[in-house]
PyMOL Python script that loads the backbone (N, CA, C, O; Angstrom):
from pymol import cmd

cmd.read_pdbstr("""\
ATOM      1  N   MET A   1       0.838  -1.170   0.000  1.00  0.00           N
ATOM      2  CA  MET A   1       0.000   0.000   0.000  1.00  0.00           C
ATOM      3  C   MET A   1       0.887   1.239   0.000  1.00  0.00           C
ATOM      4  O   MET A   1       1.859   1.311   0.752  1.00  0.00           O
ATOM      5  N   ASP A   2       0.569   2.167  -0.804  1.00  0.00           N
ATOM      6  CA  ASP A   2       1.301   3.434  -0.856  1.00  0.00           C
ATOM      7  C   ASP A   2       0.706   4.351   0.214  1.00  0.00           C
ATOM      8  O   ASP A   2      -0.322   4.990  -0.011  1.00  0.00           O
ATOM      9  N   ARG A   3       1.356   4.411   1.376  1.00  0.00           N
ATOM     10  CA  ARG A   3       0.814   5.197   2.494  1.00  0.00           C
ATOM     11  C   ARG A   3       0.738   6.680   2.168  1.00  0.00           C
ATOM     12  O   ARG A   3      -0.248   7.336   2.504  1.00  0.00           O
ATOM     13  N   GLU A   4       1.764   7.219   1.517  1.00  0.00           N
ATOM     14  CA  GLU A   4       1.746   8.648   1.189  1.00  0.00           C
ATOM     15  C   GLU A   4       0.538   9.001   0.337  1.00  0.00           C
ATOM     16  O   GLU A   4      -0.162   9.977   0.609  1.00  0.00           O
ATOM     17  N   GLU A   5       0.301   8.205  -0.691  1.00  0.00           N
ATOM     18  CA  GLU A   5      -0.847   8.461  -1.563  1.00  0.00           C
ATOM     19  C   GLU A   5      -2.163   8.290  -0.806  1.00  0.00           C
ATOM     20  O   GLU A   5      -3.099   9.068  -0.991  1.00  0.00           O
ATOM     21  N   SER A   6      -2.228   7.279   0.037  1.00  0.00           N
ATOM     22  CA  SER A   6      -3.452   7.039   0.807  1.00  0.00           C
ATOM     23  C   SER A   6      -3.771   8.216   1.712  1.00  0.00           C
ATOM     24  O   SER A   6      -4.909   8.685   1.738  1.00  0.00           O
ATOM     25  N   PHE A   7      -2.780   8.703   2.457  1.00  0.00           N
ATOM     26  CA  PHE A   7      -3.024   9.829   3.355  1.00  0.00           C
ATOM     27  C   PHE A   7      -3.301  11.116   2.582  1.00  0.00           C
ATOM     28  O   PHE A   7      -4.106  11.940   3.015  1.00  0.00           O
ATOM     29  N   ARG A   8      -2.643  11.287   1.452  1.00  0.00           N
ATOM     30  CA  ARG A   8      -2.904  12.466   0.614  1.00  0.00           C
ATOM     31  C   ARG A   8      -4.362  12.456   0.140  1.00  0.00           C
ATOM     32  O   ARG A   8      -5.033  13.488   0.161  1.00  0.00           O
ATOM     33  N   THR A   9      -4.836  11.310  -0.278  1.00  0.00           N
ATOM     34  CA  THR A   9      -6.215  11.185  -0.742  1.00  0.00           C
ATOM     35  C   THR A   9      -7.193  11.463   0.396  1.00  0.00           C
ATOM     36  O   THR A   9      -8.193  12.152   0.199  1.00  0.00           O
ATOM     37  N   LEU A  10      -6.913  10.933   1.581  1.00  0.00           N
ATOM     38  CA  LEU A  10      -7.786  11.190   2.722  1.00  0.00           C
ATOM     39  C   LEU A  10      -7.836  12.680   3.054  1.00  0.00           C
ATOM     40  O   LEU A  10      -8.899  13.204   3.385  1.00  0.00           O
ATOM     41  N   ARG A  11      -6.696  13.363   2.969  1.00  0.00           N
ATOM     42  CA  ARG A  11      -6.691  14.811   3.198  1.00  0.00           C
ATOM     43  C   ARG A  11      -7.469  15.541   2.106  1.00  0.00           C
ATOM     44  O   ARG A  11      -8.221  16.473   2.390  1.00  0.00           O
ATOM     45  N   ASP A  12      -7.286  15.114   0.859  1.00  0.00           N
ATOM     46  CA  ASP A  12      -7.966  15.758  -0.276  1.00  0.00           C
ATOM     47  C   ASP A  12      -9.486  15.696  -0.151  1.00  0.00           C
ATOM     48  O   ASP A  12     -10.183  16.644  -0.513  1.00  0.00           O
ATOM     49  N   VAL A  13      -9.995  14.583   0.359  1.00  0.00           N
ATOM     50  CA  VAL A  13     -11.447  14.443   0.498  1.00  0.00           C
ATOM     51  C   VAL A  13     -11.928  14.899   1.877  1.00  0.00           C
ATOM     52  O   VAL A  13     -13.091  14.714   2.234  1.00  0.00           O
ATOM     53  N   GLU A  14     -11.007  15.501   2.647  1.00  0.00           N
ATOM     54  CA  GLU A  14     -11.306  16.014   3.987  1.00  0.00           C
ATOM     55  C   GLU A  14     -11.904  14.931   4.884  1.00  0.00           C
ATOM     56  O   GLU A  14     -12.873  15.167   5.606  1.00  0.00           O
ATOM     57  N   PHE A  15     -11.309  13.747   4.824  1.00  0.00           N
ATOM     58  CA  PHE A  15     -11.742  12.620   5.650  1.00  0.00           C
ATOM     59  C   PHE A  15     -11.585  12.981   7.120  1.00  0.00           C
ATOM     60  O   PHE A  15     -10.541  13.483   7.536  1.00  0.00           O
ATOM     61  N   ASP A  16     -12.624  12.723   7.901  1.00  0.00           N
ATOM     62  CA  ASP A  16     -12.600  13.029   9.323  1.00  0.00           C
ATOM     63  C   ASP A  16     -13.161  11.836  10.084  1.00  0.00           C
ATOM     64  O   ASP A  16     -14.164  11.940  10.791  1.00  0.00           O
ATOM     65  N   GLY A  17     -12.498  10.719   9.923  1.00  0.00           N
ATOM     66  CA  GLY A  17     -12.983   9.504  10.563  1.00  0.00           C
ATOM     67  C   GLY A  17     -11.847   8.723  11.184  1.00  0.00           C
ATOM     68  O   GLY A  17     -10.807   9.285  11.526  1.00  0.00           O
ATOM     69  N   VAL A  18     -12.043   7.466  11.322  1.00  0.00           N
ATOM     70  CA  VAL A  18     -11.072   6.586  11.958  1.00  0.00           C
ATOM     71  C   VAL A  18     -10.407   5.724  10.890  1.00  0.00           C
ATOM     72  O   VAL A  18     -11.080   5.144  10.038  1.00  0.00           O
ATOM     73  N   VAL A  19      -9.079   5.647  10.947  1.00  0.00           N
ATOM     74  CA  VAL A  19      -8.318   4.766  10.065  1.00  0.00           C
ATOM     75  C   VAL A  19      -7.676   3.707  10.945  1.00  0.00           C
ATOM     76  O   VAL A  19      -7.073   4.026  11.969  1.00  0.00           O
ATOM     77  N   THR A  20      -7.804   2.464  10.551  1.00  0.00           N
ATOM     78  CA  THR A  20      -7.184   1.394  11.330  1.00  0.00           C
ATOM     79  C   THR A  20      -6.094   0.727  10.513  1.00  0.00           C
ATOM     80  O   THR A  20      -6.072   0.795   9.284  1.00  0.00           O
ATOM     81  N   SER A  21      -5.207   0.090  11.222  1.00  0.00           N
ATOM     82  CA  SER A  21      -4.115  -0.624  10.575  1.00  0.00           C
ATOM     83  C   SER A  21      -3.945  -1.964  11.255  1.00  0.00           C
ATOM     84  O   SER A  21      -3.909  -2.044  12.483  1.00  0.00           O
ATOM     85  N   CYS A  22      -3.843  -2.999  10.475  1.00  0.00           N
ATOM     86  CA  CYS A  22      -3.628  -4.334  11.011  1.00  0.00           C
ATOM     87  C   CYS A  22      -2.160  -4.683  10.789  1.00  0.00           C
ATOM     88  O   CYS A  22      -1.692  -4.760   9.653  1.00  0.00           O
ATOM     89  N   VAL A  23      -1.453  -4.891  11.876  1.00  0.00           N
ATOM     90  CA  VAL A  23      -0.021  -5.168  11.807  1.00  0.00           C
ATOM     91  C   VAL A  23       0.199  -6.669  11.963  1.00  0.00           C
ATOM     92  O   VAL A  23      -0.207  -7.268  12.959  1.00  0.00           O
ATOM     93  N   PHE A  24       0.840  -7.262  10.975  1.00  0.00           N
ATOM     94  CA  PHE A  24       1.190  -8.669  11.049  1.00  0.00           C
ATOM     95  C   PHE A  24       2.676  -8.756  11.358  1.00  0.00           C
ATOM     96  O   PHE A  24       3.507  -8.239  10.611  1.00  0.00           O
ATOM     97  N   ALA A  25       3.000  -9.407  12.452  1.00  0.00           N
ATOM     98  CA  ALA A  25       4.405  -9.490  12.847  1.00  0.00           C
ATOM     99  C   ALA A  25       4.635 -10.761  13.660  1.00  0.00           C
ATOM    100  O   ALA A  25       3.701 -11.456  14.061  1.00  0.00           O
ATOM    101  N   TRP A  26       5.887 -11.025  13.877  1.00  0.00           N
ATOM    102  CA  TRP A  26       6.232 -12.150  14.740  1.00  0.00           C
ATOM    103  C   TRP A  26       5.822 -11.810  16.159  1.00  0.00           C
ATOM    104  O   TRP A  26       5.979 -10.672  16.603  1.00  0.00           O
ATOM    105  N   GLU A  27       5.300 -12.792  16.865  1.00  0.00           N
ATOM    106  CA  GLU A  27       4.808 -12.571  18.225  1.00  0.00           C
ATOM    107  C   GLU A  27       5.865 -11.941  19.126  1.00  0.00           C
ATOM    108  O   GLU A  27       5.548 -11.067  19.932  1.00  0.00           O
ATOM    109  N   GLU A  28       7.097 -12.367  19.000  1.00  0.00           N
ATOM    110  CA  GLU A  28       8.157 -11.841  19.869  1.00  0.00           C
ATOM    111  C   GLU A  28       8.544 -10.395  19.514  1.00  0.00           C
ATOM    112  O   GLU A  28       9.281  -9.753  20.262  1.00  0.00           O
ATOM    113  N   ARG A  29       8.055  -9.889  18.391  1.00  0.00           N
ATOM    114  CA  ARG A  29       8.331  -8.503  18.000  1.00  0.00           C
ATOM    115  C   ARG A  29       7.057  -7.668  17.920  1.00  0.00           C
ATOM    116  O   ARG A  29       7.042  -6.624  17.268  1.00  0.00           O
ATOM    117  N   ALA A  30       6.007  -8.113  18.566  1.00  0.00           N
ATOM    118  CA  ALA A  30       4.708  -7.442  18.461  1.00  0.00           C
ATOM    119  C   ALA A  30       4.781  -5.986  18.909  1.00  0.00           C
ATOM    120  O   ALA A  30       4.255  -5.105  18.228  1.00  0.00           O
ATOM    121  N   ARG A  31       5.417  -5.724  20.027  1.00  0.00           N
ATOM    122  CA  ARG A  31       5.482  -4.338  20.530  1.00  0.00           C
ATOM    123  C   ARG A  31       6.250  -3.442  19.564  1.00  0.00           C
ATOM    124  O   ARG A  31       5.790  -2.350  19.232  1.00  0.00           O
ATOM    125  N   GLU A  32       7.419  -3.898  19.109  1.00  0.00           N
ATOM    126  CA  GLU A  32       8.225  -3.101  18.184  1.00  0.00           C
ATOM    127  C   GLU A  32       7.479  -2.835  16.881  1.00  0.00           C
ATOM    128  O   GLU A  32       7.526  -1.724  16.352  1.00  0.00           O
ATOM    129  N   SER A  33       6.803  -3.834  16.372  1.00  0.00           N
ATOM    130  CA  SER A  33       6.049  -3.682  15.127  1.00  0.00           C
ATOM    131  C   SER A  33       4.900  -2.689  15.292  1.00  0.00           C
ATOM    132  O   SER A  33       4.652  -1.866  14.410  1.00  0.00           O
ATOM    133  N   SER A  34       4.209  -2.769  16.412  1.00  0.00           N
ATOM    134  CA  SER A  34       3.100  -1.848  16.667  1.00  0.00           C
ATOM    135  C   SER A  34       3.599  -0.420  16.824  1.00  0.00           C
ATOM    136  O   SER A  34       2.975   0.512  16.315  1.00  0.00           O
ATOM    137  N   GLU A  35       4.717  -0.235  17.523  1.00  0.00           N
ATOM    138  CA  GLU A  35       5.283   1.110  17.685  1.00  0.00           C
ATOM    139  C   GLU A  35       5.728   1.675  16.339  1.00  0.00           C
ATOM    140  O   GLU A  35       5.531   2.857  16.058  1.00  0.00           O
ATOM    141  N   HIS A  36       6.324   0.831  15.519  1.00  0.00           N
ATOM    142  CA  HIS A  36       6.763   1.264  14.188  1.00  0.00           C
ATOM    143  C   HIS A  36       5.561   1.707  13.347  1.00  0.00           C
ATOM    144  O   HIS A  36       5.607   2.751  12.696  1.00  0.00           O
ATOM    145  N   MET A  37       4.492   0.917  13.363  1.00  0.00           N
ATOM    146  CA  MET A  37       3.311   1.265  12.577  1.00  0.00           C
ATOM    147  C   MET A  37       2.672   2.549  13.096  1.00  0.00           C
ATOM    148  O   MET A  37       2.210   3.369  12.303  1.00  0.00           O
ATOM    149  N   LEU A  38       2.638   2.737  14.405  1.00  0.00           N
ATOM    150  CA  LEU A  38       2.091   3.973  14.974  1.00  0.00           C
ATOM    151  C   LEU A  38       2.880   5.177  14.467  1.00  0.00           C
ATOM    152  O   LEU A  38       2.290   6.196  14.109  1.00  0.00           O
ATOM    153  N   GLU A  39       4.196   5.071  14.432  1.00  0.00           N
ATOM    154  CA  GLU A  39       5.028   6.164  13.910  1.00  0.00           C
ATOM    155  C   GLU A  39       4.687   6.461  12.454  1.00  0.00           C
ATOM    156  O   GLU A  39       4.522   7.625  12.087  1.00  0.00           O
ATOM    157  N   ARG A  40       4.578   5.424  11.613  1.00  0.00           N
ATOM    158  CA  ARG A  40       4.278   5.622  10.202  1.00  0.00           C
ATOM    159  C   ARG A  40       2.909   6.273  10.006  1.00  0.00           C
ATOM    160  O   ARG A  40       2.763   7.191   9.198  1.00  0.00           O
ATOM    161  N   VAL A  41       1.908   5.796  10.747  1.00  0.00           N
ATOM    162  CA  VAL A  41       0.563   6.343  10.598  1.00  0.00           C
ATOM    163  C   VAL A  41       0.517   7.782  11.086  1.00  0.00           C
ATOM    164  O   VAL A  41      -0.123   8.628  10.462  1.00  0.00           O
ATOM    165  N   THR A  42       1.190   8.065  12.198  1.00  0.00           N
ATOM    166  CA  THR A  42       1.210   9.427  12.732  1.00  0.00           C
ATOM    167  C   THR A  42       1.889  10.377  11.758  1.00  0.00           C
ATOM    168  O   THR A  42       1.408  11.489  11.540  1.00  0.00           O
ATOM    169  N   GLU A  43       3.000   9.952  11.173  1.00  0.00           N
ATOM    170  CA  GLU A  43       3.699  10.788  10.176  1.00  0.00           C
ATOM    171  C   GLU A  43       2.800  11.071   8.984  1.00  0.00           C
ATOM    172  O   GLU A  43       2.707  12.213   8.534  1.00  0.00           O
ATOM    173  N   GLY A  44       2.151  10.063   8.478  1.00  0.00           N
ATOM    174  CA  GLY A  44       1.322  10.201   7.283  1.00  0.00           C
ATOM    175  C   GLY A  44       0.077  11.020   7.497  1.00  0.00           C
ATOM    176  O   GLY A  44      -0.398  11.689   6.579  1.00  0.00           O
ATOM    177  N   SER A  45      -0.459  10.974   8.710  1.00  0.00           N
ATOM    178  CA  SER A  45      -1.700  11.688   8.964  1.00  0.00           C
ATOM    179  C   SER A  45      -1.492  13.167   9.200  1.00  0.00           C
ATOM    180  O   SER A  45      -2.444  13.946   9.154  1.00  0.00           O
ATOM    181  N   GLY A  46      -0.252  13.562   9.452  1.00  0.00           N
ATOM    182  CA  GLY A  46       0.021  14.973   9.721  1.00  0.00           C
ATOM    183  C   GLY A  46      -0.318  15.374  11.141  1.00  0.00           C
ATOM    184  O   GLY A  46      -0.364  16.564  11.453  1.00  0.00           O
ATOM    185  N   VAL A  47      -0.557  14.396  12.010  1.00  0.00           N
ATOM    186  CA  VAL A  47      -0.876  14.683  13.413  1.00  0.00           C
ATOM    187  C   VAL A  47       0.369  15.085  14.138  1.00  0.00           C
ATOM    188  O   VAL A  47       0.322  15.371  15.335  1.00  0.00           O
TER     189      VAL A  47
END
""", "prot")
cmd.dss("prot")
cmd.show_as("cartoon", "prot")
cmd.util.cbc("prot")
cmd.orient("prot")
């Protein structure tokens, strides 16, 4: 998925809702994977 394009499109249509992300990772790296995804989503959303 092209995150930059996705977030740009959401901004263009003035989306004001909830976006979810499903992170698939190794169980022993679940926390690191979730933190990484949170960073990516936060960067892309402009929050």
